[in-house]
N, C-alpha and C positions, 0 to 999 in steps of 0.2 A: 287327538292330543288336545289338551287345554291350551288356549292362546292369551287369554286374558283372565287373570286371577284377581277377585276382590278379597281383601283379608278383613273379616269382620271383627276385628280386635284392635289392640293398640299396643304401645310399648314395646317391650323386649321380644316377646312372641311374634308380633307383627314384622318386626325388623329381621327376626330370624327366618320366618317364611319367605319373605322378600328375597332374601340372599340365595336361596336355592331356586326360587323362580326364575330370578335373574340369570343364574347360572345354566338353567334349562331354556333360556330364550323366552320365557313367558313374561308378558307384561303385567304390571301390578297395579291395583287401585287401593287406596287407603280411604278408610272413613274416620271422620274425627268430630269430637265434641267442641263446644266453645273452649274449654280448658286446653284441649290439644291442638289448636289451630296451628301452632308453630312447632309441634312435636317432632321428634326425630323420625317416627314412622311416616309422617306426613311428608317430610322433606325427602325421604328416601323413596317414595313411590312414584310411579310414572304419571298417575293421576290421583286426585283425592276428592272426597264429597263430604260436605258438611251434613252432619245428621242430627244435630239438636243441642240443647243445653248440657251443661258439664255433668250433672247427675247421671249416672249409668242407665237408671231406670227411664230416663228421658232421651237417651241416644244409643249406647250401645246394646242395649237390651230391647230396642224396638225393631222386631225383626221386619216390619213392613217397610221401614226407612232403609234398611240394609239392602232388602231385595229390590227396592225402587233405584237405590244407588247402582246396583249391578245392571239393571236394566238401562239406565241413564247413560252409563259408560261402555254398555256393550261387552260387559264381563260374561264370559261363558262358565264361570265356577266361582264358588265361594268357599274359601277356607275359614273356619270358625276359630282356630287356634284353640286356647284352653281357657275355661272360665266362661263368663258372660252366656252366650247362647250355644256353646259347643256341645252339650248334653241335652239340649231341647228338641225332643222328637217332633213337635208341632213346627218349629222353625225349619227342621230339616226338611219335613214333608212340604212345607210351603216353598222351600227352594226348588225342590223337584217339580212341584206343581207349576212353578213358573217357567219350566224349561231350562233351569240352570243346573249345572253339575254340582252336587253336594260332595265336598271332600271330607268323607267321614263315613261311619257306618249306617246302614239303613235304618230308618225311623223305628221299624219294629223291634231292631236289636236294642236301640237306645231305650225304647220303652221296657223292654224286658229286663234290662238291667239298671234302669233309672231309678227305680224305687228299691231301696235296700232290703226291705222285707220280702217283695216278690222275688228279687234276684236270689236271695238265700233259699228260698223255697225251690226255685228252679234248680240251683246247684244241688241241692240235697237229692233231687230227681236224677241229676246227672253222675251221681256218686262222687261229688266233690265235698270233703269234709267242711263243715261250718262250725263257728264257734256258738255254744250253748247260749240260749237267750230267748226272748219273747218277740214274736213278729205278729201278734194278734191285731184284729181290727178294732177292739174295744180299747179306745184312748182315753178313757175316764182316768181321773187322778187316782180313784179308789182301786181300779183293775191294775194299773201300772204299779202302785204301791205295793198291791199283793204280789205281783209277779216279781218285783225287785226283790222282795223278802224271801221268796221261793228261790231265786237264782242264788241270792247270798251277797253280801256286801264284800267288797265294793263292786258297783255295777256301773256300766257305761250307757248313758243315754245317747241316742244318735238320731238325728233327723234322717227320715227315710229318703228324703230327696237331698241329702247333704252332700258335701264334698269340700276339699280345701281346708278341712279342719273347722268349717263352720257347722254350727248345731251340734255340737258334742260336749257333753259334761260328764266328768267322773264324779260319782257320788259315794263318800266313804261311809256314810252313816244314815240311817233312816231318818234322823232329824233334818238332813240337808235335802232330801229327795224332793219336796215340793217346789222349793226355791229354784233348785238347779233345773227342774222340769220347766218352770215358768221362763227361765232366762233361755234355756235351749230352744223353746217353743217360738219365743220372741225373735230370736236370731234367725231361726229357720224360715219363719214366716217372712221376715224382711229379706232374707238372702234368696230363698227359693219359692216363695209364694205357697209354701206347704209346711204347716206345723205338726204334722204326724211324726211320731217318733217309734223307735224300737229300742228293746234293751238287749244288752249282751254282758256276759260274765267278763268281769276285769281280769285280764290275765296278769298275773303279778310280776313276771319276768318277761315282758313282751318284747319281741323284735318285729318290726315293721318289713316284711319282705314282700316284693312284688314282682311280677314276671311280665315282661314287654311281649304281647302276642301281636300277630299281623295276619289278617285273611284277605283273601280276593274274591272276585265274583265267579270263579272257577271252582271254588269249594276248598281250596288249599288254605291250611292255617299252619303257621310256624311260630316258635318262640325264639326270641332273641334274648333268652338267659334272664338272670335275676338281678334285682338291684336291692340294696339295703337302705331303707330310709327311716331308720329308727331314732336318728337325732332329730328330735321335734320339741317346740315350744308351743304350748296351747294347741296341740295337735297340727301345728303347722310345720311342716318339714323345714329344716334349716341345713342339713348336711346329707348328701346322697351319695352313695357309691356302688360301683360294679366291678367284679362279681362281690356278692355278700361275703364278708369275713367269716371264716369257720364253716363255709358251705362244703360238704364232701360231695363226691360225684353221684353216690346213690340218693342222697337227699335232693340234689339238684334234679336229677332225673325224675324223681317222684312229683316234686313240686311244679316242674315246667310241664310234664305230661298232664297234671291235673288243670293247669291253666290252659292247655290246648283244648282239653274236653269241655272246660267251661265255655271258652270261645265257640266251639262247633256246636254246643248246646243252643246258641242263639244265633247260628248261621251268620257268624260275624264277618264283616268285611272293613279292611282298614286297619288303622293302629289303635290298639287298646291295651289296657293294663289290668291284670288280675292281682288284686291286693290280698295278701295273706297276713295273718297275726301269728306269730311263732311263740309258743311257751319255751323260752330259751334257758329254763331253770336246769336243764341237763343238757345244754347245748342245742344245735339245730338238729331235729329229727323228724322225719317224714310224719310219724304218728302224732306229732304235737304241732302241726302247722294247719291252720284254720282258714277258710275263705272268709274274707271280710265284705268285699265289694269289687264291682269292675268300673274302671273309668273308661268310658267309651269316646276316647279322644286322645290326643297327644298329651303327654305329661309335661310338666314343668322340668323334669328331671331327665328328660329323654337324652341329653347330650352324653351322659356317662355310658349309656347303652351305645350310641353312636361311636364312642371313641374306643370301646373295647371290641366291637364288631366290624368297624370300617364301614358302617352302613349309613347313609343319609335318610332318616326316617321320613322327613318331609318329602323327599323325592319319591320314596316309596308310595307315600299318600296320594301324590299327584298322579303317579303312574297307575296306581290300582283304581283310583276314581275315574281315570280315562278308559278304564275297561282292560287294561293289560293285566297279566298273570304276576305273581310275585316274582321279583327279579332273582331270588335264590331259593334253593330247596333247603329244607333243614339240615342235611348232611354237608352243605357248603357253608354253614355258619359256625363260627368257633369264637372262644374268648382269647383275646391277646392283650396281655398286661392288665393294669387295674387303672381306674379312672374315679376321681372323687370330686364332687361339685359343692360349692358354698353359695347360699343365696344371700346376697348383700341386700339388706333392708334399710330403708330410710327410717331409723328409730334410734332411740336413745337407751342404750343398756343401763346408764347411769340414772335414769327416771322411770324406771320400770318399763323400759322398751316401749315408751310411748312414741307414736309416729312422729317423724320430724319432717315438716314441709318447708316449701320455699324454693328460691332459685338456688342452683348449684353454681357456684362462681368458680370453683375449682375442682377437678376430678382428674386423677391419674390411677388407673387400677392395675395393681399387680407389679408395675415396673417404675415407682416413683424414684427409687434410688438406684444410681448406676452400680452400687455395690452388689445388686441382686439382678442378674438377667437370666430368664429361662424362657426358651421357645416353646417348652411343652405346657403351654398355657393355652386355654380358649375362654375368651370374654365375651358373653352375650349380653347385650345391654340395650335399653331402648332410650337412653339419655345421654347427652354430652354436656360440657360446661355451658352455661347459661340457660340451660332447660330448667324446668320448674317441676317440682314434686308437688302434686296436688293432693287435697284431702279426700277427694272423691273415689280414688282407686287403691288398688293394692299397693302397699309400700315397697314392694321390691324394685330395685333399680338396676340391678345386674345379677348375672350368675358367673362365677369364676370356676372353671374346670381345670384341673391338672391331671396329667397322664404320666403314668410311671410303669416301669417294668414290672414292679410289684406294689403292694399296698403301702409299704413303708416309704417308697421313694415318692408315691403319688401324694402321701400325706405331707411329706416333707416340702415338696413343690408347692402344694396349696397352702401351707401354713407361711412360707416365705412370701408368696404372692400376697395374701391377705395382709400381712404385716407390713407389706410396702404399697398399700392402697390408700392414697390421700383423696378425702372428700370434704369440702367445706363450702359454707357454713352448715349445710345438712349434716345431721348426725347418722352414723351408721353403726351397724352391729359388727364392723370387721374386727375389732379388738377382742370382742366376745367370741368370735369364730376362732380366732389365733388361739385364744385360751382352751377352747374345746378340742381343737387339733392337737394341741400340745400335752393335753392331759394324759397321764400314764394309762388310766383305763380305757381311754379311746384308742390310744396306740396298742394296747394290748388286745383289742377287739371285745372288751368287756362292755358292751353297749346295750341298752334297752331304750325304750320310748320314755322312760323316767329318768335317763342319763342327766339331762339339763336340770330337772328339779332336784335330783339328789346331790349334784355337785355345784349348786348355784353359787355358793360362796367362793368356790375356787375358780368359777368362770367370769366373775365379776371383774371388769376391766379396772385398772389402776385409776384412782381418783385424781391423782397428781402426776406430774411428768417426774421422771428421774432427776434428782438433783444435778447429775452431770449434765444432763440435756439443758436444764435451766441454766446453768453455768455457761455451756457452750453458746446458748442463744444470747446470753447477756454479753458474751465476749463478741458475738457477730454484731450485736447492736453497737457496742462500744467502739469497735474498728471501723465501722462504716458510717457513723454520725460524728460530726466534730465534737471535741471535748468542750465541755461548758455550755453547749446549746440548751437553752432554757425553755423553748416552745418549739415544737415540730408538728406541724400539721394538725394543731389542735390538741396534741399530747402534752400534758404538763408534768413536770417534775422529772426530767430526764436524769439529773444527778441530785442525789441527797448529800449535801456537802455540810457537815457540822458547822455551827457557828465559830468564827474566829480561825478556821482552817483554810490555808491557802488552796487554790484550785489545783496546783501542781503537787499537793501533798498526797501522792498516789496511794501510799500506805492505808489511807483512811477513807479514800473515795469510794462511794457505793453507787450502784445503779439500781433503779426500781423499774422492773418490768412486769409485765402480766402474761399469763398463760390462761387463755380463754376467759380473761377478765379478773382472774385472782392474781393479787400482788405478791411479788418475790423480790427480796432485797438481796443484792449479791455484792460483796466486797470486792472492788477492781483489783486490788493488789494480789488477790488469789487467783486471778485469771491469767494464765501465759498467753501468749500470742501464737497465731500459725501452727506449724507443725509440733510445736511444744506442747500442745495439748493433746493428751493421750486418748480421751474420748472422741471419736469422730462421727459425724452426723451430717447428712446433706439436708440444706434448706432451700426452700424456693422463697425469694425476696421479691414481694410485691409492694404496692402502695399501701395495701392493707396491713403488712407487717411480715414477719418471717413465718414460714410454715414448714413442717416437717411431720413425718409420721414415726411413731413409737409402738411398736408391736400392734400395728393396726389402728391406733388411737391419733387422730389428727389433732396437732396442736398449733395454735396461733400464738406467736410471741410478739409482743409490741412493747413500746415504752408506756410505762404505766400512766394511766389518767385516773383522776378522781372527778368525776363529773356531778357527783352529789345527787344523782337521780334516786328516787325512791319508788318503792312499788309494793303493792300488797302481796302478802305471802302467806302460806299455811300457818306460819309461826304466830301470826296475829289473828288466826281463825278465818282467813278469807278462803272461800272455795273458788279456786281459779280454773278456768278451762285451759287445760294443757295443750289444746290444739283445736283449730276449727273443727265444727261438728255439729251433730243434731242431737238435743237432748230427748231421750226416747223414754225416760221414766223419772219421776220426782217422787221420792218415798216419804218425804217429810213435809211439814207445813210450818208457815211462820209461827213462832213462839213456842215450837216443840222442843221438848228437852231429849237430847241425844247424848250418846257415849261415844267415847273414844273408839274409833274402827268402825261405827255403824255407816252403812251405806246411805247416802244422802241423795245421789242423783247418779244416773247413767247416761253417759255421753257416747254416741256412736260416730266413729270417724275410720276411714280407711278400712271399711267392712268388719270392724272390730268393735266389741263393747268395751268401755273404760268405766269403772265404778269409781266415783268420787266419794270419799269417806270423811267422817268428823275427825279433825286432828286431836281433839280432847273432849272431855266431858263438857257439855255446855247447852245453850239455848240457840235454835236457829233464828236469825235476824236477817232482814234484808233480802229475802228471797225474791229474786228477780226474773226467774224463768219458770215455763210450764213444759209439759211434755209436747214435744213437736217443735220447740224453738231452736233456730239455728243461731249459734253463737261463734264468736271469733275467739282465736287464741288469746290468752290472758284476760279475757272477760271475767270479771267478778260475778259469780252466779249466786252466791249466798255468803253469809258469814256466821260462824258460830262463836258465841261470846261466852265466857265462863259464867256459870250459874252464880247468882248473888249469894254470897255466904250468910248463913242464918245467924 
């Protein structure tokens, strides 16, 4: 049995693996980069080893450093988690060659499924249905363009070594193919070191259905039923659930049997996931479900499977890696209830989902308000208050999982949990998730991978707090700060009192407060005290102000101040870095004429590309960066000035 486990990962998944290891009496070793020196996974481990600078390419992706850390600490096993080196066959082999237990499938199995084109060819041999497309070795633009036209638009370009939504582009028309291919290849090269792609027919009503499989060294393979991961944004999963809504027993039996055949075809050991794309235009049917790929690792969304089966998948991984047989046979596994998971990302939906970095000063997930208490929640996270969200890694900060007797109950619990999740000052997608969970189409099970795009306007969080919430916040500030105070902790203008009116003339007194910096003016005479106020909301009062959560959106209320600061903005043509990152493409030159919406630069941050475009027609001036430059948030990268009128 494993006695000391090194986790070759960080954040939420590292903390998750440590919990099970600790319960099994296994000592744990964390590895960390410069940025993660004080991270929760480091604080949670029995031992920790520094492995390099903050960028993952210089730390978490350097296999030799991780193996050296295991040897240094005497760890007899390495668990890769997900992402990073988890599906790197060469790293897995190097671990085994060093005499260390690899908690994962055999390197040969990883190689067999690691390249999507080769994996699909193997599945065809095993009798597993696959999506129509092109898997050829000819990667020339001419050949790929020809094949895309033969398949018929829309088509999907996918990196053969891709995963996690990276290296994927949907192309709707021939004119867009070349630029989409270029972007896809660039992202694939940066993320996986391989820019080869395959093409697939785009399914017009797609559902993303995947099956959890598990194998052992004795040749046993079981499935732990399916998950639905259709709610995605930019091919990145946002909400996952198990079992899949609308899945009947016959279709479940067919898809799960196909998944087991797929795993056996590569002599699979450990935890793996067979991903399928379903054409749901006529509901879920076995003859309209196609193999996409296999993930040879633990999935981010594994908790929903654990909650409906009562199985600890990490424990199974550790036992199977130690040579034990699977703890349960297929006939001992069953579905009990429904589980649904939301990924809480550090990103700002109000700003195009740009990543939000920095220190988390306040965080209370799922249970901010005493109005809502539910023990049927599971929260997997890798951060606590005072921890930092860095630009170097994936922006997910937590997973919130709700369990119910049925789908409706699970959704309601998750919606309530997300609605009562407070995080500040880092922005999150919690309000966006609440909107998605409460949408009629989602509640009815009418979901496809295009759901978020289709209902984008419906899912946009409210731009301003509810007027009643503003009024209640103003009352709180009024009641807790002495009347007539003019300056408090640098905030100016507590009371706006018209000239010639006495301070005790309550009927015209006003209070000026701010909600996330925006000014609101409230007449004091309209604000009752105490229990007379019908609208009720709980607040957290700190030195920074009053905090509360409204349907997942964290609001900070404070006495309004006008500090007179100014900053460049897109309104005056400034092209500003929305977050720290690396400039990976510059499409324009100094003095070049551009049109509104034209791409000027591409910034890479948190493993995603962000295009910066021209705000209006004009000419580029003051271009300060070139490809490869590292920039800080709010840096002015260029400016577009209106073209001189003739």
